[in-house]
N, C-alpha and C positions, 0 to 999 in steps of 0.2 A: 565203855566198850562192851562190858558185860550186859548192860541194858540193851544195847544195839543187837547183840547176838541172841539174847533171850527173845527179843521182839521178832527176830527172823524165825527162830525155832518154833515159837508159839503160833506163827501165822502161815505155816507151810500150806495148809489146806484152805486158807481164805483167798478171796479174790485179790487181784492185783492192787486195786485202790484201797482195800481194807488193810492190806499189808503195808502199803505205802504210808497210810495215815499212822499206823501203829509204830512203824520204824521212825517216821519223822517225829512223832511225839516223844519217843525215847531220846532222840538226839537233841530235840528242842529243849527238853527238860534239863539235860546235862549241860548244854551250852549256855542257856540263859539263867536257870535257877542256881546251878552249882558253880558256875564260873563267871558268866557274862556280866550280870548285874553288879557284882562286886568290883570287877575290873573296870566297868563303865563308870560307875559313880566314883570309885577310888581314883581313877585317872583324872576325872573332872575336879575332884577336891585337891589332888596333888598339884595340878596346873594352876588352880585358883590360888593356892597358898604360895607356890613358887613365884608367880607373877604379881604377888601382893594384891590379890583381888582386883586384877586389872579391869574387869567388867564393871566394877563399882568405883574404884579409885581414879580411873581415867574415863569415866562415863562421858564427860564433856568432849574429850578428845575423839573417842570412837564414834560418838553420835554426830559431831560436826564433820568428821571425816567421811562418814557414810551417807546417811539420809540428809545431813545438812549440806553436803556437796553434790547431791544427786543431779542437780540441774546445771552443774558447772561443765564447761567444755572438757576439762580433764577427765571427768568420770565417763564421758561418752567417746573419748578419743581412742582410736585404734592405731597401733604401731606394729609394723612387721607382718610378714606373711603368716596367715593362720592364727593370728592373735585376735582377741576380742576385747572390747572396752571393759572397764571395771564394772559399769552398770550392766552390760550384757552378761558378764560372768555371774553377777549377782542374780539376774533374772533367770539365767539358765539353771543355776544352782537351786533357786527357789522353785523353778518349774519342776525340777526333779524331786523337791522336798514337799512343796504344797500340792498334795494329791489326795488320794483316798484316806491316808492316815489322818489328815486334818478334819475330815468329815465322818466317814464311816469308821475310821480307826478310833477316834475319840468317843464316838457313840458306843462302839463295841467295848472299849475299856470301861466305860461307865456301866454298861449293861452287865458285864461280867464281874467287874471289881467294885462297883458302886461309885458314888460321888467322890470318895476318898482317892480314887485313882488319879483325879485331876491334880491333887496336891503333889503326888509323886511325879507327875508329868512336868509340873512347874519346877520341882526340885532338880529333876534330871536336866531340864533345860537351862537352869541357872548355872550349874556346873558344866553342862554341855557347851555353853558359850565359850569357855576357855579350852575345852577339848577341841572344838572346831577352830578356834583361833590358832591353837598349836599346830593342828594339821595343815592349815593354810600357810602358816609361817614356814614350816618344814617343806611344804610343797613348792613354794617359790624358791626357797634357798637351795633345794636339791634338783630342781627341774633342769632339763637340757633339751636341745633341739634334736628332732628326728631326721630321717633321710630327706624329707621334703622341706626341711627348714622350719617346721612347726614345733611349738612348745609341747613337750610331753612331761607330765609331772603326776605325782600321786604317791600313795603309800608305798607302792612297789619300789619307787625310786629312792625314797628316804630309808626304806628298809635295806635295800641292797647297798647303797652308797653311804648312808649315814650309819645305821647299826652295823652294817658290814664293814665299815671303816674302822671300827674298834678292833683292838688286838684280839686275835683268835676268833673273831666273830664273822669272818667273811662268808663262810659256808652257811652259818645260821641266818645271816641277813638275806642271803640269796634264797634259801629255802622258804623263809617266811614271806619274801616278796613273791615267790611263785605261788605259794598257798593263797596269799591274799588275792592275787590276780585270778586264780582258778575260782575261788569263792565269789569274787566280784562278777565274773562272767555268769556263773550260775545264778547269783542274786539278781542279775540284770533281767533274767527270764522270769524271776519270781516277783520281787518288789517292783521291778522296773518295767514289767510287761504284763504277765498273766494276771497278777493281782489287781493291777490298775484297770486293764481291759475288762476283767470280769465284773468289777464294780460299775464301770461305764454301762456295760450291757444290761445288768440288773436294773439300774436306775432308768435307763432309756425305755426298757420294756415296761417297767411299772408306770412310768409317766405318760408314755406316748403310744405304746403298742399292746396294752393289756387285752384288747379285743382279739388279738391274734395269738394269745398265749397257748392255745390248744392246737396250733398248726405246726406239724412236724415235717421236716424235710426227709429225714430217715432216722430210724431208731428213736433215741431220746433227744435228738438234735432238733431244736426249734428253728423254723425258718427265720424268725426275727433275729435270733442269736447269730445265725450263719451270715445273714445279710449285713448286720452291724459289724461283725468281724471283718468281712471282706472290704467294706467301705473304709473302716479304720486302717486296714492294712494298706490300701491304696494311698490314702492321705499320709500315713506314716512313711511309706516308701518315698513319696515325692519330697518330703522334708529331710528324712534321715540320710538319703543318698546324696544330699547336697552338702553334707559335712557340718562341722561345728558352727561355722559362720551362718549357715541357713537356719540351723536349730536356734542359735542365739538370737538371730533377727526375729524369728517367730515368737520366742519366749519374751522378748523385749516388748512385743506388741500385746500379747495375750495376758501375761501374768499380772502386771500392775492393774489393768482394767478389771479382770475377774476378781482379784483379791479385794479391790476397793468395793466392787458391787456386792460381793459376799459379805464383807464386814458391815456395809450399810444395811443390808437385809437383817443381819444379826442384831445390829443396834436398834432397829425398829422393834424387833421382838423383845429386846432387852427393855426398851422404854415402855412397851405395852404391859410387861410383867414387872415393872419397877417395884411394885409393892412386895414381890416375893424375892427380891435380890438378896436381902439379908438372910432369908432362910436358905437360899441356894448356896451362898458362900459359907454359911454355918455348917451345912451338911458336908461340904468339901473337907473342912477341917475336922469336923466331928467324926467322920468315917475314914479319915486318912490312916488310922491304925487298926482298921478292920471292923466290919459291920458286926461280926460275931461277938467281938468284945463289947461293943456298945449296945447292940440290940439284944444280945443274950440268947439268941436262938441257935439250935444245933444246925440249922440249915443256913446260917449266916456265912458271910464271906470272910475267910481268914485273912490276916494281915499280909501273909506271903502272897496271896492272890492279888490283893489290892496293890502292893508294891510292884509286883511283877507286871501286872496289866498297865499300870501307869508308866513305868520305865520303858517297857517294851514298845508301847504305842507312841511314847515320846520319841524314842529313837527311830521308830518306823516313820514318824512324821518329819523330824528335823535332821535325821541322819548323822547327828553329831556323834563321833566315835567310830562310824563305819569306814571313814577314809574315802568316801565316794565323791562328795562334792569338790574335794580338793583337786580332782582331775580336771574340772572345768575352771576352777579358780586359778590353776597353774597356767592356763592359757591366756590370762589377763595381761594387759600391757604394763601392769604395775612393776616398778623397780624395787620398791620397799616391801620386804616380806611382811612386816607388821601392818602395813596398809591393807594388804589383802586379808590378813588375820582379823582386822577390825571389821571388814565386810562379813567375815565368818561369824563374828559375834552378832552383828545385826541380822544375819540370816536366821540364826536360831531364835533371836528375839521376835522377829516378825512372824516366823513360822509357828512357834509354840506359844509364846507369851501372848501374842495378839490373836492369830487366826484360830489356834486350838482353844483358847479361852472363850472366844466368841461361840465356837461350836458347843462347848460345854454349857454355856449359858442357855443356848437354844434347847439343848437336850434336857437340862434340868428344869427348864420352864415349860416343857412340853406337856406336863401332866401325866407322863408315862413312867416317871420315876417318883416313887414315894419319898419325899424329903425327910420323913420321920424315921423310916426304916431303911432307906437307901436301896430298896429293891425295885425292880421293874414291875409295873402293874399293867402295862399295855401289851399289845400283840406284835409290835414291830420288833425286828431284829436290828443288829448294828448297821446293816446295809441300807435300811430304809427309815431308820428312826428320825434322822434329821429332816428328811423329806416330809415325813408325817408332821413334824413340828412346824415346818414352814407352811404345810397345807392347812394346819389348824388356824393359822393367822391370815394367810393370803389366799386360801382356797386352792383350787387346782393350779392356778398360775404359780403358786409357791412351790408345789411339788415339781412342776416343769422347770422352774428356775434352778432348783437343786440338781435336777437331772442334767441341765446344761452346764452348771458349775462343776459338777462331777466330771462331765465330759471334758471340759477345758482343763481343769486341774490335773486330772488323771492322764489325759492325752499328752500334755506338756511334760508330765513326769516320764512318760514312755520315751519322749524325745530326748530328755536329758540323760536318762539311763542308757539309751542306745550309745551315747558318747562314752559313758563310763565303761560299758562292756567292750566297745571297740578299742579303747585305749588299753584295757587289760589284755585283750587278745594281741594287740600290737606289741605290748611288752613281752608276751610269751612267744609269739610266733612271727612277728613282723607285720609290716604295713599291708602286704598282699592278703594275709590271713584275715586282717580286720575287715576287708571288703567282703569276704565270704561270710564272716560273722554277721555283718549288717543284713545280708540276704536272709540268713536263718532267723535273725531277730525279727525282721519284718513279717516273715511267714508265721512266726509263733504268735503274732497278734490274733490271728483267727483262732488258734488253739485256746488262747486266753478267754475268748468270748464263749467258748463251749464248755470250759471247766466248771466244776462245782465251786461255789464260793469258799467253803471251808478248806478244801485242799489247797487252792491257790493262796489263800491267806496264811495258812499254817506253814507251808513250804517257804513263803517269803520271810516269815519270822525266823526260821531256822537258818537260812542262808545269810540273813542280816547278822545273826550271832556269829556264824562261822567266819565271816570276813572281818568282823569287829575285833576278834581276838588277836590276830597277827598285827593289825593296825595299831591297837592300843599298846601292845608290847613295844612297838617301834616308838610311839609317842612318849611312853614312860622312859625308855632307854635313852632317847634323844632330848629329854627335858632340859638338860644343861645347855643344849644348843638353843632351844627356844628362849630360855632365860637370858642367855648372852645376847641374842639378837634383840629381844625386847628391851633389855637394859640399854643397849646401844642406841635404840630408837628414842627411848625416853630421854636419855642424856643429850642427844643431838637436837631433837625436835621440841622437847618440853623444857628441859633445863638449859638449853642453848650452849652446851659444851662443845668445844672444838675437838671432836674425835673422829677418826676414820669410820665410815659406815660399814656395817656388816650386811652384805646383800646377796652373795652367792658363794657356794662352795667351789665353783669353777673359777679359777683365777682370771681367765680372759673376760668372763661376764662380770666378775667383781670389779675389775679395772674399768671396763666400759661404763658400767652403771655408776660407779663412784665419780667418774669424770662428768657424766651427764647430770648427776645430782648437784655437783659442784657448780656447773655452768648455770643450772636453773636457779640456784641460790644467788 
């Protein structure tokens, strides 16, 4: 708080955006460096230990239950009004997570924190698997139907009805639920809108409209930025106003195709630079604990920067710990909380371990990162580094492909986050207010295309951290519930014990689902 007030006092005479940047930096440093990273990694470690390293010990179970069953009828089946299939829930969650964080975010982390940031991204993802698992388990267990008969779930519900259900914790649970929802709404305009749209605009302008870069509509507003923003606003409105099922249907078609195309492109670059793969991975581990300590230069990157960049960009990418994706996972037709939890594990695996690693390989093989010193030697920044790397291999079509990939990834992220924000507004003010929110959200798409990159990105980081804190408090406090549900699932499904299932905190839903599962068996 003192840093926040000091930033305000010192910037009374500065311009609005200068003051905004300084205040945001003070809050960001407090939330992430002093609190967030410890809570984030600590929660992941705690849930990993309490579930007996579920992501490893039950690797076969969650792998066959997710990617292994992706083409089964059950994974694509929808049940009930407003629900989506398990596969659609995954695609929508991935749509909201596979975005600029996987491309520009990874590049920015390496540019600022060096190759070692990738190691901390992996570590955050490994423990984040169980954080995301726990969020989804709690989301399904505490979800409930809204006035329209649609599923509503998320951190706000397990904070209010889970944490708030403990003795003397009713008020605390409700307050944290409201705080989470407020931060989620604000984050939806940052990570879920302006940050994504800004990167789309920069990449489209660089790849397709560089000839018009000096054409201004008014002031510092470029014609290209304005037109791109308006087109994206119209397309976004057509999908967002159609509700979750239209968003899910769109994500189901776009995400698998673009993810596969991007990974194939990265693999081609990987194969072309196969002789440097050893050096690339060596640099990741060598600089994981700071370039300064290894390279010995006063201008080197300190370990705190390496860790912070890796973990922050990892969370920006896979969102494990934010409590965001659980809002769409809670709309799945699944009856078993652990089943949706396992989709959460796969979500983090696919997003960070696969896609982000592919981006890291592209960046480190681009020739713009010195693998001996860990420092940048090129002119590209985080927003165009991957495009430049693709351009070095594939020429102009490579840069155009990245621009299109960024468009698809980031635009579907906007669609997914519009649902997160609307669900948060619904929790705070009701269904009617959620409709007003959608209008504002769609209009903000144009603002995102006109903002400067650094402001949009930094504000996104801050709101990520703010919504993460109440969510992780809830996950830690309700860890015994996660353990109970997970043990029950393992006993029934793996050890074949005859025990009653634990499926929902609401007695009527618990009885209905228990009977349905009994009939299925």
